[in-house]
C-alpha positions in Angstrom: 125.1 71.0 -8.9 128.7 71.3 -6.9 128.3 75.2 -7.4 124.6 75.1 -6.1 125.3 72.7 -2.9 128.0 75.1 -2.1 126.2 78.2 -2.9 123.5 77.0 -0.9 126.0 76.1 1.9 127.2 79.5 2.2 124.0 81.3 2.4 123.0 78.9 5.9 126.8 79.5 7.2 126.0 83.3 6.0 122.5 82.9 7.6 123.4 81.8 11.2 126.4 84.2 11.1 123.8 87.2 11.0 121.6 85.8 13.6 124.3 85.3 16.3 123.5 87.1 19.0 125.7 88.0 22.5 123.7 85.9 25.0 125.5 88.1 28.1 124.0 91.3 26.4 121.9 93.2 28.9 123.2 91.2 31.8 123.9 92.8 35.3 127.4 92.1 36.4 125.6 89.9 39.2 124.1 87.4 36.9 127.2 87.4 34.5 128.7 86.5 38.1 126.1 83.8 38.7 125.9 82.5 35.2 129.5 82.2 34.7 131.6 82.2 37.5 129.4 80.6 40.6 130.1 77.0 39.4 133.6 77.4 40.8 133.8 80.2 43.0 131.6 81.0 46.0 131.5 84.3 46.1 132.9 87.6 43.8 134.9 88.8 46.8 138.7 88.7 46.3 138.9 87.5 43.0 140.0 91.0 41.3 143.4 90.6 43.9 144.2 94.0 43.6 144.3 94.3 40.0 143.2 96.9 37.7 139.9 97.0 36.2 141.8 97.4 32.5 144.0 94.2 32.6 141.3 92.2 34.6 138.7 92.8 31.7 141.9 91.7 29.3 142.3 88.6 31.4 138.6 88.1 31.4 137.9 88.4 27.8 140.6 86.4 26.8 139.7 83.5 29.0 136.1 83.3 30.3 133.7 86.0 28.9 131.3 86.6 25.5 132.6 89.8 24.5 134.5 92.9 25.7 131.4 94.7 26.5 130.6 91.9 29.1 134.2 91.3 30.1 134.5 94.8 31.0 131.3 95.0 33.2 132.1 91.7 35.4 136.0 93.8 35.5 134.3 96.6 37.1 132.0 94.7 39.4 134.6 92.1 40.8 137.1 95.3 41.0 134.1 97.3 43.3 133.5 94.1 45.5 137.3 93.0 45.9 138.4 93.1 49.5 141.7 94.8 49.9 144.3 92.8 51.7 144.0 92.4 55.3 146.1 95.3 57.1 148.6 93.8 59.5 148.0 94.3 63.3 147.5 97.6 65.0 151.1 98.1 67.2 150.4 98.5 70.4 150.7 102.3 72.2 153.6 103.1 73.7 154.8 101.2 76.8 154.5 102.1 80.5 157.0 103.0 82.4 157.7 100.4 85.3 158.5 103.3 88.0 156.1 106.2 88.3 157.4 109.7 87.0 159.4 111.5 88.9 158.5 115.6 89.5 161.1 117.9 88.1 163.8 118.9 90.8 163.5 122.4 92.3 165.3 124.9 90.4 168.5 126.4 92.0 168.0 129.8 92.9 170.5 131.8 91.9 172.9 134.0 93.7 172.5 132.5 97.1 
């Protein structure tokens, strides 16, 4: 009797595991962001923070995504919309001299 109960429980667990599916499969990167990230982040811009796609996908896979494929897709999307760091303000051109430039002095005539 105990063996039958264990076998039945194993069959139920095996059936449930076999029917499990990746709910993120086939979703666009925008949809992945909307479903998993938009609750905390208003925009995908700036979230990659200059990281490489590979390291970002590892991070997302470890912490946020359902699998490696969705992590890679989301990482590539975040990198593609990442805003570059702000550039320093442009330096003004060369300063103008306060006095007007003088014409060159005439060359001294030789032999005179």
